[in-house]
C-alpha positions, 0 to 999 in steps of 0.5 A: 172639558171632558165632553160632559155638559155642565149641570144647569141651575134650573130645570127646563120644566121648573115651576111644577112641583116635584115628588107630590103624587103617590102611585095611586094618584098617578094611576088615577091620572091614567084612569080618569083620562080614560073614563072607564065607567062611562066606557063600560056602559056605552062602548060594549053596546056599540061593539057588540052589534058590530062584532057579534059573538067576537065582542069578547075576543075584540076587547081581549085583543085590543087590551093586548094591543094597548099593552104593547103600546104601553110597553113602548111608552115605558121604554121612555118612562123608565129613562126620562121624566117629560111633562109632555109625555108622548110628545117629548118621547117621540122627539127623542126617538124620531126627531123634532118633525115627527115629535111635533106631529105627535105633540099636536096629535096628542093635543088634539086627542086630549082637547077633544076628549076633554070637550066630549067629557064636558058635554057628557057630564053636562048632559047627564047632569041635565038628565038628573036635574030633569028628575027634579023638574028642572027644564032640560034642553040645549040651554040647560046643557050649555049652562051646566057645561060652563059650571063643569068647566069652572069647577074643573078649572078651580080644582086643577089650578088649586093643585095636582094632588087635590085634583088627582085625589078627587079624580081617583075617588070619583072614578072608583065610585063611578066604576063601582056604580056602573058594575053594580048596575050591569050586574043587577040588570044582567041578573034581572034579565036572567031571572026573567028568562030573557035569552041572549040575542043570537049573534054570529061571528062576522066575516072579514067583509063586515064591521069587525074592523070598526068594532076593533077601532071602537074598542081601541078608543075605549083605552085612549088616555091611559098613557097620560100618567107620563104627563105628571111624571115630574110631579110623581114620587119615584116617577121611573117606577110609579109612572111606568107601573101605571102605564104598563098595567092600566090597559090590562086592568081596563081590558078586564073591566070592558070584557066584564061589561061586554059579558053583562050586556050580552043579554041586550036588556039595558035600554035607553029612551027609545024602545030597546036601544042600548044605552049608547050615549043616551044623553038628554032625553032618555026615559030611564032603564028598567027601574028608576033607581038603576037609572039614577045610579047609572046616571050618577056614575056616568056623570062622575066619570065624565067629570073625572075625564074632564080633569084627567084629559085637561091635566094632560093637555095643560102639561103638554101645552106648558112644555110647548110654551117652555120650548117656544113652540107656543108663546112663552107665557103658556109655559108659566107656572103659578107661583104658589100652587105650582100648576100650569095655570096660564095653559089651564086658563086658556084651554078650559074656555075653549074646551067648554065653548067648542062643544056648546057651540057645536051643540047649538049648530048640530042640535043633538048632544049625541051627535056632538059627542060622537063627533068629538070622540071620533076626532079625539080617537084620531089624535090619540092613535096618531100619537100612539103610532109614532111613539111605537116607532120612536121606541126602537129608534130611541133605544138604538140611538142610546145603544140599548136596542134589543129584539123585543122592543123592535118587534113589539113597536113595529108590530103594534104600529102595523096592527093599528094601521091595519085596523084603521084601514079596515074600519075605513073600508068596511063601515058606511059611516061619516068617519071621513069628517072626523079625519078631515077635521083632524088633518086640518088641525094637524096642518094648522099646527105645523103651520104655526110651528113654521111661523114660530121657527121664523122668530125662534131659529133654533126651535127644532133643537129646543123641542122635547124638553124634560126634567133635568138634573140641576145644581140643587139636586146634587146634594139633595135626597131627591134623585136627579133625572136625565135622559141618556143620549 
């Protein structure tokens, strides 16, 4: 033997379809997981009070920071096709222990985001149906959450092309609707002679750190294009482009939304409170028509986010099932639809049940949504930190490390750590509760990994699966993929 590995007859991630998604559909996966239209009408109203006149620079800075994270992620996406995205990438750079940490962290991020989105879609649907006289309340939200989950599950099991196409279409409509509402509200305020609120640039002891952290959470999920790499056409190109350009495009949208909300005229149910998470009991905005358009757009965006986040979650769980980190059954694909139907059917009931149960305990859908988003943010940022550190380590191992990825990876990780610490030390809020939940879930994940290693002794060597060249690819038009070692 000359030291080269024999070509396998079956890819470690076989079962999922290859080369199905166009660039637009891959981009739709990234966009839907972020839910930008929902962010456009909520996050700026949260960031502006904390950042003051620095709100626009905050969104510009975080767009550049997330672009740096995207740059680190694309160091992997141009060299390997992994259906678990950040999880497998981190394994290849920092080894199995750090990889498991990134894997569980991103699972927490995707799952909590899907839960929050399910609740968001159900809550805004309740508002819309309330206009028709349908009774609202927790019971109505619970029933609608179940319906949202069932519809999303049916679309995702049916096929990735269908769910990606629907998600992209929904999100385009939602972005246009949100932009139209913001422009109309802004121009109406200017025409009425309302002066923008006086704000000042906060100093280092105020909530600017918290504003930066909030702004970061408005981008999380953009990297999820990597989870559909096997199913994408020309994955090295399409996935890389989607990850590279999404943060910058989102930054433009958020800066626009922040500028449109600078007059402080978009209201929710209680007086002139900004429409931050104005869920079941909002009294509408300045006009009924604008309220309906806004609610339709946000509902659509939340539903698209359910599909995008759950799609990414199911591919990560699917990969863990193939490796042995989770039971092998979770790594099965539907024989006809070629989707990870077991992972989807196990994940969706949990995604619906947790926010519904949390709602009946807490009593406030707004409180539940904020709590779930806070936990999700911990999961995403933890995975982003690790992949930024993994990129230069991976490139060094394969002999391709240069100064740019080394500097960008270390600086991006350091800035995220600094922002997290700054926010935690300068904001009087129960952020520690989300942190505690995240730590407990991570500990549970490592405990489960330790138990699995007892029954699968070589588990550490099996983690981080990716799509590999198989014998059938040699004489096919399809380009074989294999990570360089």
